[in-house]
DSSP file (Angstrom, degrees, kcal/mol; ACC not computed):
  #  RESIDUE AA STRUCTURE BP1 BP2  ACC     N-H-->O    O-->H-N    N-H-->O    O-->H-N    TCO  KAPPA ALPHA  PHI   PSI    X-CA   Y-CA   Z-CA
    1    1 A X              0   0    0      0, 0.0     2,-0.4     0, 0.0     3,-0.1   0.000 360.0 360.0 360.0 -41.6   63.2   21.0   50.3
    2    2 A X        -     0   0    0      1,-0.1     3,-0.1     3,-0.0     8,-0.0  -0.902 360.0-150.5-119.2 144.7   62.2   20.6   53.9
    3    3 A X  S    S+     0   0    0     -2,-0.4     2,-0.4     1,-0.2    -1,-0.1   0.779  95.0  34.0 -80.7 -25.8   59.2   18.9   55.4
    4    4 A X        -     0   0    0      2,-0.1     2,-0.4    -3,-0.1    -1,-0.2  -0.997  67.1-160.3-128.8 130.5   59.2   21.3   58.3
    5    5 A X        +     0   0    0     -2,-0.4     2,-0.1    -3,-0.1    32,-0.1  -0.398  42.1 137.5-107.9  55.9   60.2   24.9   57.9
    6    6 A X  S  > S-     0   0    0     -2,-0.4     4,-2.7     1,-0.1     5,-0.3  -0.408  70.8 -93.5 -91.3 175.4   60.9   25.7   61.6
    7    7 A X  H  > S+     0   0    0      1,-0.2     4,-2.5     2,-0.2     5,-0.2   0.905 123.7  47.9 -55.7 -47.4   63.9   27.8   62.8
    8    8 A X  H  > S+     0   0    0      2,-0.2     4,-2.4     1,-0.2    -1,-0.2   0.913 113.5  46.7 -64.2 -43.6   66.1   24.7   63.4
    9    9 A X  H  > S+     0   0    0      2,-0.2     4,-2.5     1,-0.2    -1,-0.2   0.916 114.2  46.9 -66.1 -43.6   65.4   23.2   60.0
   10   10 A X  H  X S+     0   0    0     -4,-2.7     4,-2.6     2,-0.2     5,-0.3   0.909 112.1  50.4 -65.7 -41.2   65.9   26.4   58.1
   11   11 A X  H  X S+     0   0    0     -4,-2.5     4,-2.6    -5,-0.3     5,-0.3   0.931 110.9  49.6 -60.8 -45.1   69.1   27.1   60.0
   12   12 A X  H  X S+     0   0    0     -4,-2.4     4,-2.6    -5,-0.2     5,-0.2   0.931 111.2  50.2 -58.5 -46.4   70.4   23.6   59.2
   13   13 A X  H  X S+     0   0    0     -4,-2.5     4,-2.4     1,-0.2    -2,-0.2   0.946 114.5  41.6 -58.9 -51.8   69.6   24.1   55.5
   14   14 A X  H  X S+     0   0    0     -4,-2.6     4,-2.1     1,-0.2    -1,-0.2   0.871 115.5  49.6 -69.0 -36.1   71.3   27.4   55.1
   15   15 A X  H  X S+     0   0    0     -4,-2.6     4,-2.5    -5,-0.3    -1,-0.2   0.887 111.2  50.4 -68.3 -37.6   74.3   26.4   57.2
   16   16 A X  H  X S+     0   0    0     -4,-2.6     4,-2.4    -5,-0.3    -2,-0.2   0.912 109.7  50.7 -65.2 -42.5   74.7   23.2   55.2
   17   17 A X  H  X S+     0   0    0     -4,-2.4     4,-1.2    -5,-0.2     7,-0.2   0.919 112.8  46.3 -60.0 -43.6   74.5   25.2   51.9
   18   18 A X  H  < S+     0   0    0     -4,-2.1     6,-0.2     1,-0.2    -2,-0.2   0.907 112.1  50.6 -65.4 -41.7   77.2   27.5   53.2
   19   19 A X  H  < S+     0   0    0     -4,-2.5     3,-0.3     1,-0.2    -2,-0.2   0.896 115.6  41.5 -64.9 -40.1   79.4   24.6   54.4
   20   20 A X  H  < S+     0   0    0     -4,-2.4     2,-0.3     1,-0.3    -1,-0.2   0.610 123.5  39.2 -84.9 -12.1   79.2   22.8   51.1
   21   21 A X    ><  -     0   0    0     -4,-1.2     3,-2.4    -5,-0.2    -1,-0.3  -0.725  64.0-176.1-138.4  86.8   79.6   25.9   49.0
   22   22 A X  G >  S+     0   0    0     -3,-0.3     3,-1.8    -2,-0.3     4,-0.2   0.724  79.1  73.2 -58.1 -21.7   82.1   28.3   50.5
   23   23 A X  G >  S+     0   0    0      1,-0.3     3,-2.1     2,-0.2    -1,-0.3   0.720  78.0  77.1 -65.0 -18.8   81.3   30.9   47.8
   24   24 A X  G X  S+     0   0    0     -3,-2.4     3,-1.5     1,-0.3    -1,-0.3   0.707  76.9  74.0 -65.8 -17.1   78.0   31.5   49.6
   25   25 A X  G <  S+     0   0    0     -3,-1.8    -1,-0.3     1,-0.3    -2,-0.2   0.693  92.6  56.6 -65.6 -16.0   80.0   33.6   52.1
   26   26 A X  G <  S+     0   0    0     -3,-2.1    -1,-0.3    -4,-0.2     2,-0.2   0.408  75.8 122.4 -95.7   1.1   80.3   36.2   49.3
   27   27 A X    <   +     0   0    0     -3,-1.5    21,-0.1     1,-0.2     3,-0.1  -0.472  29.8 170.3 -65.7 128.9   76.5   36.5   48.9
   28   28 A X        +     0   0    0      1,-0.3    22,-3.3    -2,-0.2     2,-0.4   0.618  60.9  38.7-114.8 -21.0   75.5   40.1   49.5
   29   29 A X  E     -a   50   0A   0     20,-0.3     2,-0.4    22,-0.0    -1,-0.3  -0.998  59.1-172.6-137.0 134.1   71.9   40.2   48.4
   30   30 A X  E     -a   51   0A   0     20,-2.7    22,-2.9    -2,-0.4     2,-0.5  -0.993  15.1-145.9-128.1 127.1   69.1   37.6   48.9
   31   31 A X  E     +a   52   0A   0     -2,-0.4     2,-0.3    20,-0.2    22,-0.2  -0.802  30.1 173.8 -91.3 127.8   65.7   37.9   47.3
   32   32 A X  E     -a   53   0A   0     20,-2.9    22,-2.7    -2,-0.5    25,-0.2  -0.781  30.4-123.2-127.4 169.2   62.9   36.5   49.5
   33   33 A X        -     0   0    0     -2,-0.3    -1,-0.1    20,-0.2     6,-0.1  -0.208  55.5 -78.5 -93.1-161.5   59.2   36.1   49.7
   34   34 A X  S    S+     0   0    0     -2,-0.1     2,-0.5    19,-0.1    19,-0.0   0.438  81.2 132.8 -85.0   2.4   57.3   37.5   52.7
   35   35 A X     >  -     0   0    0      1,-0.2     4,-2.1     2,-0.1     5,-0.2  -0.375  38.8-165.5 -61.6 109.3   58.1   34.6   55.1
   36   36 A X  H  > S+     0   0    0     -2,-0.5     4,-2.4     1,-0.2     5,-0.2   0.905  85.7  52.3 -63.4 -44.2   59.2   36.3   58.3
   37   37 A X  H  > S+     0   0    0      1,-0.2     4,-2.2     2,-0.2    -1,-0.2   0.930 111.0  47.0 -60.7 -46.4   60.7   33.1   59.8
   38   38 A X  H  > S+     0   0    0      1,-0.2     4,-2.8     2,-0.2    -1,-0.2   0.906 111.4  51.8 -62.1 -41.1   62.9   32.5   56.7
   39   39 A X  H  X S+     0   0    0     -4,-2.1     4,-2.1     1,-0.2    -1,-0.2   0.896 109.0  50.2 -63.7 -39.7   64.0   36.1   56.7
   40   40 A X  H  X S+     0   0    0     -4,-2.4     4,-1.7     2,-0.2    -1,-0.2   0.924 112.7  45.9 -64.4 -43.8   65.1   36.0   60.3
   41   41 A X  H  X S+     0   0    0     -4,-2.2     4,-2.7     1,-0.2     5,-0.2   0.912 111.1  52.7 -66.5 -41.9   67.1   32.8   59.8
   42   42 A X  H  X S+     0   0    0     -4,-2.8     4,-2.7     1,-0.2    -1,-0.2   0.896 106.2  54.3 -60.1 -39.9   68.7   34.2   56.6
   43   43 A X  H  < S+     0   0    0     -4,-2.1    -1,-0.2     1,-0.2    -2,-0.2   0.898 112.7  43.2 -60.8 -40.2   69.7   37.3   58.5
   44   44 A X  H >< S+     0   0    0     -4,-1.7     3,-0.5     1,-0.2    -2,-0.2   0.903 118.6  43.0 -71.8 -40.6   71.5   35.2   61.1
   45   45 A X  H 3< S+     0   0    0     -4,-2.7     2,-0.2     1,-0.3    -2,-0.2   0.782 126.8  30.9 -78.6 -27.0   73.1   32.8   58.5
   46   46 A X  T ><  +     0   0    0     -4,-2.7     3,-1.9    -5,-0.2    -1,-0.3  -0.591  69.1 165.1-128.8  69.2   74.1   35.6   56.1
   47   47 A X  T <  S+     0   0    0     -3,-0.5    -1,-0.1     1,-0.3    -2,-0.1   0.703  75.2  54.0 -64.8 -19.8   74.8   38.6   58.4
   48   48 A X  T 3  S+     0   0    0    -21,-0.1     2,-0.3    -3,-0.1    -1,-0.3   0.309  95.5  90.3 -95.7   9.7   76.6   40.5   55.6
   49   49 A X    <   -     0   0    0     -3,-1.9     2,-0.4    -6,-0.2   -20,-0.3  -0.757  69.2-133.4-107.8 152.4   73.8   40.2   53.2
   50   50 A X  E     -a   29   0A   0    -22,-3.3   -20,-2.7    -2,-0.3     2,-0.5  -0.825  18.3-139.3 -98.0 141.6   70.8   42.4   52.5
   51   51 A X  E     -a   30   0A   0     -2,-0.4     2,-0.4   -22,-0.2   -20,-0.2  -0.888  16.3-166.1-102.6 129.6   67.4   40.9   52.1
   52   52 A X  E     -a   31   0A   0    -22,-2.9   -20,-2.9    -2,-0.5     2,-0.5  -0.929  18.4-128.9-113.6 138.9   65.1   42.2   49.4
   53   53 A X  E     -a   32   0A   0     -2,-0.4   -20,-0.2   -22,-0.2   -19,-0.1  -0.736  33.9-105.8 -87.3 131.2   61.4   41.4   49.3
   54   54 A X     >  -     0   0    0    -22,-2.7     4,-2.2    -2,-0.5     5,-0.1  -0.278  20.5-135.2 -57.0 132.8   60.2   40.1   45.9
   55   55 A X  H  > S+     0   0    0      1,-0.2     4,-2.8     2,-0.2     5,-0.3   0.881 103.9  57.2 -60.0 -40.0   58.3   42.8   44.0
   56   56 A X  H  > S+     0   0    0      1,-0.2     4,-2.2     2,-0.2    -1,-0.2   0.938 110.0  43.8 -56.3 -48.5   55.6   40.2   43.0
   57   57 A X  H  > S+     0   0    0      2,-0.2     4,-2.2     1,-0.2    -1,-0.2   0.860 111.9  54.2 -67.2 -35.3   54.9   39.4   46.7
   58   58 A X  H  X S+     0   0    0     -4,-2.2     4,-2.1     2,-0.2    -2,-0.2   0.954 111.6  43.3 -62.2 -50.1   55.0   43.1   47.6
   59   59 A X  H  X S+     0   0    0     -4,-2.8     4,-2.1     1,-0.2    -2,-0.2   0.877 112.7  52.9 -65.5 -37.3   52.4   44.0   45.1
   60   60 A X  H  X S+     0   0    0     -4,-2.2     4,-2.0    -5,-0.3    -1,-0.2   0.887 108.1  51.1 -65.0 -38.3   50.2   41.0   46.0
   61   61 A X  H  X S+     0   0    0     -4,-2.2     4,-3.0     2,-0.2     5,-0.3   0.907 107.1  53.7 -65.0 -41.6   50.3   42.1   49.6
   62   62 A X  H  X S+     0   0    0     -4,-2.1     4,-2.5     1,-0.2    -2,-0.2   0.941 109.6  48.3 -56.4 -47.1   49.2   45.6   48.7
   63   63 A X  H  < S+     0   0    0     -4,-2.1    -1,-0.2     1,-0.2    -2,-0.2   0.891 116.3  43.2 -61.0 -40.2   46.2   44.1   46.8
   64   64 A X  H  < S+     0   0    0     -4,-2.0    -1,-0.2     1,-0.2    -2,-0.2   0.881 121.3  37.0 -74.2 -38.8   45.3   41.9   49.7
   65   65 A X  H  < S+     0   0    0     -4,-3.0     2,-1.4     1,-0.2    -2,-0.2   0.747 100.1  74.0 -92.1 -24.9   45.8   44.4   52.6
   66   66 A X     <  +     0   0    0     -4,-2.5     2,-0.3    -5,-0.3    -1,-0.2  -0.703  67.3 144.4 -94.2  90.9   44.6   47.6   51.0
   67   67 A X     >  -     0   0    0     -2,-1.4     4,-2.0     1,-0.1     6,-0.3  -0.880  60.5-121.3-125.1 157.1   40.8   47.1   51.0
   68   68 A X  H  >>S+     0   0    0     -2,-0.3     4,-1.1     1,-0.2     5,-1.0   0.893 113.9  48.0 -61.7 -39.7   37.9   49.4   51.6
   69   69 A X  H  45S+     0   0    0      2,-0.2     3,-0.2     3,-0.2    -1,-0.2   0.941 112.8  44.9 -69.2 -48.7   36.7   47.3   54.5
   70   70 A X  H  45S+     0   0    0      1,-0.2    -1,-0.2     2,-0.1    -2,-0.2   0.863 127.3  28.6 -65.5 -36.0   40.1   47.0   56.3
   71   71 A X  H  <5S-     0   0    0     -4,-2.0    -1,-0.2     2,-0.1    -2,-0.2   0.413  99.6-125.1-108.2   0.8   41.0   50.6   56.0
   72   72 A X  T  <5 +     0   0    0     -4,-1.1     2,-0.3    -3,-0.2    -3,-0.2   0.943  63.5 138.7  51.5  52.7   37.5   52.2   55.8
   73   73 A X      < -     0   0    0     -5,-1.0    -1,-0.2    -6,-0.3    -2,-0.1  -0.826  55.1-102.2-122.2 163.0   38.3   54.0   52.6
   74   74 A X     >  -     0   0    0     -2,-0.3     4,-2.3     1,-0.1     5,-0.2  -0.319  33.0-109.2 -78.4 165.6   36.3   54.5   49.4
   75   75 A X  H  > S+     0   0    0      1,-0.2     4,-2.5     2,-0.2     5,-0.2   0.886 121.9  53.3 -60.6 -39.2   36.7   52.5   46.2
   76   76 A X  H  > S+     0   0    0      2,-0.2     4,-2.5     1,-0.2    -1,-0.2   0.916 108.5  48.6 -62.2 -44.6   38.3   55.6   44.6
   77   77 A X  H  > S+     0   0    0      2,-0.2     4,-2.6     1,-0.2    -2,-0.2   0.889 111.2  50.9 -64.5 -38.3   40.8   55.9   47.5
   78   78 A X  H  X S+     0   0    0     -4,-2.3     4,-2.8     2,-0.2     5,-0.2   0.948 111.5  47.0 -63.5 -48.2   41.7   52.2   47.2
   79   79 A X  H  X S+     0   0    0     -4,-2.5     4,-2.3     1,-0.2    -2,-0.2   0.923 114.5  46.8 -59.5 -45.3   42.3   52.5   43.5
   80   80 A X  H  X S+     0   0    0     -4,-2.5     4,-2.6     2,-0.2    -1,-0.2   0.913 112.3  50.4 -63.8 -43.0   44.4   55.6   43.8
   81   81 A X  H  X S+     0   0    0     -4,-2.6     4,-2.7     2,-0.2     5,-0.2   0.932 111.9  46.7 -61.3 -46.8   46.4   54.1   46.7
   82   82 A X  H  X S+     0   0    0     -4,-2.8     4,-2.2     1,-0.2    -1,-0.2   0.892 112.4  51.0 -64.3 -39.2   47.1   50.9   44.7
   83   83 A X  H  X S+     0   0    0     -4,-2.3     4,-2.2    -5,-0.2    -2,-0.2   0.937 112.7  45.5 -62.5 -47.0   48.1   52.9   41.7
   84   84 A X  H  X S+     0   0    0     -4,-2.6     4,-2.4     1,-0.2    -2,-0.2   0.911 112.8  49.9 -65.0 -42.5   50.5   55.1   43.7
   85   85 A X  H  X S+     0   0    0     -4,-2.7     4,-2.4     2,-0.2    -1,-0.2   0.881 110.2  50.7 -65.0 -37.5   52.1   52.2   45.5
   86   86 A X  H  X S+     0   0    0     -4,-2.2     4,-1.7    -5,-0.2    -1,-0.2   0.919 110.6  49.1 -66.3 -41.9   52.6   50.3   42.2
   87   87 A X  H  X S+     0   0    0     -4,-2.2     4,-0.9     1,-0.2    -2,-0.2   0.914 113.2  47.2 -62.4 -41.8   54.3   53.4   40.7
   88   88 A X  H  < S+     0   0    0     -4,-2.4     3,-0.4     1,-0.2    -2,-0.2   0.885 108.3  55.6 -66.3 -38.2   56.5   53.7   43.8
   89   89 A X  H  < S+     0   0    0     -4,-2.4    -1,-0.2     1,-0.2    -2,-0.2   0.851 114.4  39.6 -63.7 -33.6   57.4   50.0   43.7
   90   90 A X  H  < S+     0   0    0     -4,-1.7    -1,-0.2    -5,-0.1    -2,-0.2   0.551  99.2  98.2 -91.7  -8.8   58.6   50.3   40.1
   91   91 A X  S  < S-     0   0    0     -4,-0.9     2,-0.4    -3,-0.4    -3,-0.0  -0.441  73.6-124.1 -81.0 151.5   60.3   53.7   40.6
   92   92 A X        -     0   0    0     -2,-0.1     2,-0.9     1,-0.0     5,-0.3  -0.761  36.0-109.4 -87.3 143.7   64.0   54.2   41.2
   93   93 A X        +     0   0    0     -2,-0.4     2,-0.3     4,-0.1    -1,-0.0  -0.628  67.7 121.5 -81.2 108.5   64.6   56.2   44.3
   94   94 A X  S  > S-     0   0    0     -2,-0.9     4,-2.2     1,-0.0     5,-0.2  -0.840  78.9 -75.7-148.4-174.5   65.8   59.6   43.3
   95   95 A X  H  > S+     0   0    0     -2,-0.3     4,-2.4     1,-0.2     5,-0.2   0.873 127.8  53.5 -59.8 -38.8   64.8   63.2   43.7
   96   96 A X  H  > S+     0   0    0      1,-0.2     4,-2.6     2,-0.2    -1,-0.2   0.901 108.8  49.7 -64.2 -40.0   62.0   63.0   41.2
   97   97 A X  H  > S+     0   0    0     -5,-0.3     4,-2.6     2,-0.2    -2,-0.2   0.925 110.4  49.1 -64.7 -44.0   60.5   60.0   43.0
   98   98 A X  H  X S+     0   0    0     -4,-2.2     4,-2.0     2,-0.2    -2,-0.2   0.912 112.5  48.6 -62.4 -41.8   60.6   61.8   46.3
   99   99 A X  H  X S+     0   0    0     -4,-2.4     4,-2.6     1,-0.2    -1,-0.2   0.916 110.7  51.6 -61.8 -42.9   59.0   64.8   44.7
  100  100 A X  H  X S+     0   0    0     -4,-2.6     4,-2.9     1,-0.2    -2,-0.2   0.892 106.7  54.1 -61.3 -40.5   56.4   62.5   43.1
  101  101 A X  H  X S+     0   0    0     -4,-2.6     4,-2.1     2,-0.2    -1,-0.2   0.932 110.8  44.9 -60.3 -46.0   55.7   60.9   46.5
  102  102 A X  H  X S+     0   0    0     -4,-2.0     4,-1.9     2,-0.2    -2,-0.2   0.912 114.5  48.4 -65.7 -42.1   55.0   64.3   48.1
  103  103 A X  H  X S+     0   0    0     -4,-2.6     4,-2.3     1,-0.2    -2,-0.2   0.898 111.0  51.4 -63.9 -39.8   52.8   65.4   45.1
  104  104 A X  H  X S+     0   0    0     -4,-2.9     4,-2.8     1,-0.2    -1,-0.2   0.885 106.8  53.1 -66.1 -38.8   50.9   62.1   45.2
  105  105 A X  H  X S+     0   0    0     -4,-2.1     4,-2.3     2,-0.2    -1,-0.2   0.919 110.2  47.8 -62.1 -42.9   50.2   62.6   48.9
  106  106 A X  H  X S+     0   0    0     -4,-1.9     4,-1.8     1,-0.2    -2,-0.2   0.921 112.9  48.3 -63.2 -43.1   48.8   66.0   48.3
  107  107 A X  H  X S+     0   0    0     -4,-2.3     4,-1.8     1,-0.2    -2,-0.2   0.900 110.2  52.8 -63.8 -40.7   46.6   64.7   45.4
  108  108 A X  H  X S+     0   0    0     -4,-2.8     4,-1.2     1,-0.2    -1,-0.2   0.921 108.6  49.0 -60.9 -45.4   45.4   61.8   47.6
  109  109 A X  H  < S+     0   0    0     -4,-2.3    -1,-0.2     1,-0.2    -2,-0.2   0.844 109.4  52.4 -66.5 -32.7   44.3   64.1   50.4
  110  110 A X  H  < S+     0   0    0     -4,-1.8    -1,-0.2     1,-0.2    -2,-0.2   0.851 109.1  50.7 -68.8 -33.0   42.4   66.3   47.9
  111  111 A X  H  <        0   0    0     -4,-1.8    -1,-0.2     1,-0.2    -2,-0.2   0.711 360.0 360.0 -76.7 -20.0   40.6   63.2   46.5
  112  112 A X     <        0   0    0     -4,-1.2    -1,-0.2    -5,-0.1    -2,-0.1   0.491 360.0 360.0 -66.3 360.0   39.5   62.1   50.0
């Protein structure tokens, strides 16, 4: 859409969309990727909306950032960490999930 994705260009884009489509004032949830700059501009342009990070990008970031080298962990710890994070990412937040998180932390520390 834009040749340059700087703050001014993104602000112009979102403000133009809002101006040409007044219904956008009713937007309450926006799904984004990991782009920090875009998220900051969206927060300013849609102050009454919540930003959600796309699950695909979240899981991809886990894979990229949770490495044995970066975190000085074993292959087993990495696998367990990725498994637990994926389960948490797909879980609905309720009492069972919170209990699962605590149980998983205990299991993780025993495996270390």
